[in-house]
C-alpha positions as CSV (number, residue, x, y, z in Angstrom):
1,M,-10.1,-18.1,16.3
2,A,-12.9,-18.4,13.6
3,T,-12.0,-17.2,10.2
4,T,-13.5,-17.0,6.7
5,E,-12.5,-18.3,3.3
6,L,-11.0,-14.8,2.6
7,G,-9.0,-14.9,5.8
8,T,-7.8,-18.5,5.1
9,A,-6.7,-17.7,1.6
10,L,-4.8,-14.5,2.6
11,R,-3.0,-16.5,5.4
12,H,-2.1,-19.2,2.9
13,W,-0.8,-16.8,0.2
14,R,1.2,-14.9,2.9
15,D,2.8,-18.1,4.1
16,Q,3.6,-19.2,0.6
17,T,5.2,-15.9,-0.5
18,P,9.0,-16.1,0.3
19,A,10.4,-12.8,1.5
20,Q,13.3,-12.9,-1.0
21,V,10.8,-13.2,-3.9
22,V,9.4,-9.7,-3.0
23,G,12.8,-8.2,-2.5
24,L,12.9,-8.3,1.3
25,P,16.0,-9.3,3.2
26,V,16.0,-12.8,4.8
27,G,17.6,-12.8,8.2
28,A,18.9,-15.7,10.2
29,R,16.2,-15.2,12.8
30,R,13.3,-15.8,10.4
31,R,11.3,-18.8,11.5
32,A,9.4,-19.3,8.2
33,A,10.0,-18.4,4.6
34,G,6.6,-16.7,4.2
35,L,5.9,-13.0,4.8
36,R,5.2,-11.6,8.2
37,R,2.1,-9.5,8.6
38,E,4.2,-6.4,9.1
39,E,6.0,-7.1,5.8
40,L,2.8,-7.6,3.9
41,S,1.5,-4.4,5.5
42,Q,4.5,-2.5,4.3
43,L,4.3,-3.9,0.7
44,A,0.5,-3.3,0.4
45,G,0.2,0.0,2.3
46,V,-2.4,-1.6,4.5
47,S,-2.1,-1.6,8.3
48,A,-0.9,-4.7,10.0
49,D,-3.9,-4.6,12.3
50,Y,-6.3,-4.7,9.4
51,I,-4.5,-7.7,7.9
52,V,-4.9,-9.4,11.2
53,R,-8.6,-8.7,11.2
54,L,-9.0,-9.9,7.6
55,E,-7.2,-13.2,8.4
56,Q,-9.2,-13.7,11.6
57,G,-12.5,-13.1,9.8
58,R,-13.3,-9.9,11.9
59,S,-13.3,-7.8,8.7
60,T,-14.9,-9.4,5.7
61,H,-15.5,-6.6,3.2
62,P,-12.3,-4.9,2.1
63,S,-12.5,-2.2,-0.6
64,P,-11.4,-3.0,-4.2
65,Q,-8.4,-0.8,-3.7
66,I,-7.2,-2.9,-0.7
67,V,-7.8,-6.2,-2.5
68,E,-5.8,-4.9,-5.5
69,A,-3.0,-3.8,-3.2
70,L,-2.9,-7.1,-1.4
71,A,-2.9,-9.0,-4.7
72,R,0.0,-7.0,-6.0
73,A,2.0,-7.4,-2.8
74,L,1.4,-11.2,-2.8
75,R,2.3,-11.3,-6.5
76,L,-0.9,-13.2,-7.3
77,T,-1.6,-14.5,-10.8
78,Q,-4.5,-13.1,-12.7
79,D,-6.6,-16.1,-11.7
80,E,-5.6,-15.9,-8.0
81,R,-6.3,-12.2,-8.1
82,A,-9.8,-12.8,-9.5
83,H,-10.4,-15.4,-6.8
84,L,-9.4,-12.9,-4.1
85,F,-11.9,-10.4,-5.4
86,R,-14.6,-13.0,-5.3
87,L,-13.7,-14.1,-1.8
88,A,-14.1,-10.4,-0.7
89,G,-17.5,-10.3,-2.3
90,L,-16.4,-8.2,-5.2
91,A,-16.5,-8.6,-8.9
92,P,-13.1,-8.7,-10.5
93,P,-12.3,-5.5,-12.5
94,G,-13.8,-5.8,-16.0
95,P,-12.3,-4.7,-19.4
96,G,-13.6,-1.2,-19.0
97,M,-11.5,-0.7,-15.9
98,I,-7.8,0.4,-15.8
99,P,-5.8,-2.8,-15.2
100,Q,-3.6,-2.7,-12.1
101,H,-2.2,-6.2,-12.2
102,I,1.6,-6.3,-12.4
103,T,2.7,-9.2,-14.5
104,P,5.3,-11.6,-13.4
105,G,7.7,-10.4,-16.1
106,V,7.5,-6.9,-14.8
107,H,8.1,-8.1,-11.2
108,H,11.1,-10.1,-12.4
109,M,12.5,-7.1,-14.3
110,L,12.3,-4.9,-11.2
111,D,14.0,-7.6,-9.1
112,R,17.0,-7.5,-11.4
113,L,17.3,-3.8,-11.6
114,T,18.9,-3.3,-8.3
115,G,20.8,-0.1,-8.0
116,T,18.4,1.5,-10.5
117,P,15.4,3.7,-9.4
118,V,12.2,2.1,-11.0
119,A,8.5,2.6,-10.5
120,V,5.4,1.1,-12.1
121,F,2.3,3.2,-12.9
122,D,-1.1,2.2,-14.3
123,A,-2.6,3.8,-17.4
124,G,-4.0,6.6,-15.3
125,W,-0.6,7.4,-13.9
126,T,-1.2,6.0,-10.4
127,Q,1.9,4.6,-8.9
128,L,1.4,0.9,-8.2
129,L,4.9,-0.1,-7.1
130,A,8.3,1.5,-6.6
131,N,11.6,-0.1,-5.6
132,P,13.4,1.3,-2.5
133,L,15.9,3.3,-4.5
134,Y,13.1,5.1,-6.5
135,T,11.3,5.9,-3.2
136,A,14.6,7.2,-1.7
137,L,15.2,9.3,-4.8
138,M,11.8,10.8,-5.4
139,G,10.0,10.6,-2.0
140,E,7.3,8.4,-0.5
141,W,3.6,9.0,-1.4
142,H,0.3,7.7,-0.1
143,G,-3.4,7.8,-1.0
144,A,-4.5,10.2,-3.7
145,D,-0.9,11.6,-3.9
146,L,0.2,8.4,-5.6
147,N,-1.2,9.8,-8.8
148,A,1.5,11.6,-10.7
149,V,-0.8,13.8,-12.8
150,R,-2.7,15.0,-9.8
151,R,0.6,15.9,-8.0
152,N,1.9,17.6,-11.1
153,F,-1.1,19.9,-11.4
154,L,-2.2,20.3,-7.8
155,E,1.1,20.0,-5.8
156,P,3.6,22.3,-7.4
157,H,6.6,21.4,-5.2
158,S,8.9,18.9,-6.9
159,R,12.5,17.6,-6.5
160,V,12.8,17.6,-10.3
161,R,13.9,20.8,-11.8
162,H,11.7,22.1,-14.6
163,T,11.8,25.0,-17.0
164,P,8.5,26.5,-18.0
165,E,8.9,24.7,-21.4
166,S,9.7,21.3,-19.9
167,R,6.8,21.5,-17.4
168,G,4.4,22.6,-20.2
169,A,5.5,19.7,-22.4
170,L,5.1,17.2,-19.5
171,Q,1.7,18.5,-18.6
172,A,0.4,18.4,-22.2
173,A,1.7,14.8,-22.4
174,Y,-0.1,13.8,-19.2
175,V,-3.4,15.3,-20.4
176,A,-3.2,13.7,-23.8
177,D,-2.3,10.4,-22.1
178,L,-5.3,10.7,-19.7
179,R,-7.6,11.4,-22.6
180,R,-6.5,8.3,-24.5
181,T,-6.9,6.2,-21.3
182,A,-10.4,7.6,-20.7
183,G,-11.3,6.4,-24.1
184,R,-10.0,2.9,-23.5
185,Y,-11.5,2.5,-20.0
186,P,-14.9,4.2,-20.1
187,D,-16.1,2.3,-17.0
188,D,-13.4,3.4,-14.6
189,T,-15.0,5.5,-12.0
190,N,-11.7,6.4,-10.3
191,L,-10.4,7.8,-13.6
192,R,-13.5,9.8,-14.1
193,A,-13.3,11.2,-10.6
194,L,-9.6,12.2,-11.1
195,I,-10.4,14.0,-14.4
196,G,-13.3,15.8,-12.8
197,E,-11.3,16.9,-9.8
198,L,-8.4,18.2,-12.0
199,R,-10.8,20.1,-14.3
200,H,-12.5,21.6,-11.2
201,R,-9.3,22.5,-9.3
202,S,-6.8,23.3,-12.1
203,A,-7.7,25.9,-14.7
204,H,-4.6,25.0,-16.6
205,F,-5.6,21.3,-16.8
206,D,-9.1,22.3,-17.8
207,T,-7.7,24.5,-20.6
208,L,-5.5,21.7,-21.9
209,W,-8.3,19.2,-21.7
210,E,-10.7,21.5,-23.7
211,S,-8.0,22.3,-26.2
212,G,-7.3,18.7,-27.1
213,A,-3.7,19.0,-26.2
214,V,-1.4,16.4,-27.7
215,G,1.9,15.1,-26.4
216,E,4.0,12.0,-25.9
217,H,6.3,11.0,-23.0
218,S,9.8,10.9,-24.3
219,A,13.2,10.1,-22.9
220,A,14.8,13.1,-21.2
221,R,17.6,14.2,-18.9
222,K,16.3,15.2,-15.5
223,T,18.0,16.9,-12.6
224,V,16.7,15.8,-9.2
225,D,17.5,18.0,-6.2
226,H,17.8,15.5,-3.4
227,P,17.8,16.8,0.1
228,D,20.5,14.4,1.4
229,V,22.9,13.7,-1.5
230,G,22.5,16.8,-3.6
231,P,21.6,17.2,-7.3
232,L,21.6,14.2,-9.6
233,T,21.3,14.5,-13.3
234,L,19.8,11.3,-14.6
235,D,18.3,9.8,-17.8
236,C,14.6,9.2,-17.5
237,D,12.9,6.7,-19.7
238,V,9.2,5.6,-19.7
239,L,8.8,2.0,-20.9
240,S,5.6,0.1,-21.8
241,A,4.7,-3.4,-20.8
242,A,3.1,-5.2,-23.7
243,G,-0.5,-6.4,-23.0
244,S,-0.8,-4.8,-19.6
245,D,-0.9,-1.0,-20.3
246,L,1.6,-0.3,-17.5
247,R,4.1,2.5,-17.6
248,I,7.5,1.7,-16.2
249,M,9.7,4.7,-15.2
250,V,13.4,4.1,-15.0
251,Y,16.1,6.6,-13.9
252,T,19.7,5.8,-14.8
253,A,23.0,7.6,-14.2
254,R,25.8,7.7,-16.8
255,P,28.7,5.5,-15.7
256,G,31.7,7.2,-14.3
257,T,30.0,10.4,-13.4
258,E,29.5,12.2,-10.1
259,D,25.8,11.5,-10.6
260,A,26.5,7.8,-10.6
261,E,28.5,8.1,-7.4
262,R,25.7,10.0,-5.7
263,L,23.1,7.5,-6.8
264,A,25.2,4.7,-5.4
265,L,25.5,6.6,-2.1
266,L,21.7,7.0,-2.0
267,D,21.3,3.3,-2.7
268,V,23.4,2.6,0.4
269,M,21.8,5.2,2.7
270,G,18.3,5.4,1.2
271,T,16.7,2.6,3.2
272,Q,18.0,4.0,6.5
273,L,16.7,7.4,5.6
274,L,13.2,6.1,4.9
275,V,13.1,4.2,8.2
276,E,14.1,7.3,10.1
277,R,11.5,9.5,8.3
278,R,8.8,7.0,8.8
279,S,9.5,7.0,12.6
280,L,8.9,10.8,12.8
281,P,5.4,11.6,14.2
282,E,2.9,13.6,12.1
283,R,5.3,13.9,9.2
284,R,3.6,14.5,5.9
285,P,5.1,12.3,3.1
286,G,7.6,14.4,1.2
287,G,9.2,14.2,-2.2
288,A,8.4,15.0,-5.7
289,A,6.3,13.9,-8.6
290,P,7.9,11.2,-10.5
291,R,8.9,13.4,-13.3
């Protein structure tokens, strides 16, 4: 079937991306080392049918969000990512836009942190990537709900226990962080839309924004009420990736504790739980804000 330069490039990168490199199991029945369309679909959050249409040239104008998601899933370099944007007829994001490229070093770090819940967020606190254990611990999110600030202010339900003081400190830190990010990336329309929505829908966010609230994300102990393994009290750290403006959230259990045992149990059963929940019809993604 006829295709396009975009379709040819996507097929090439998919064929050249080994499943084990992106953390997927390699079974004996796999015919080729590259990713299947269904696997790329899962990694990028794009339907397998749409990937087929892109590769066959029946769809030629993916949105910037889809191109970005495909570039992350395929672990493209900065130059390859820019090429993919141009093949899609789009200009690569400029310096005034929040970077969403996950560097090879961050990918490698996540690959080595097996048994540890880890997620990567951009400077506007939109989740870009989460390993399976983080998703099992905190829940699975899609679309606008991937933004942690939006969920914290507009979706009050959370698996993480909060006192009024801890929630207030976290919300002040989120608002201060968004204000700094808005100053660094003045051309980012998605960020402006997020801030506008939050100011319109959350009186508390608007008050904090107007007041010039200040705050920093700091290491903390968090108790997560998990529906299957019970409460886990974990250390939560937010790390920065130099030069990329990414936020890396890591949850760890103290060795030898019941929390460590429950986290290990969740690591074993988490993938199966996700598969079962994804198979349920009309189920709204559940879970909690990352913090």
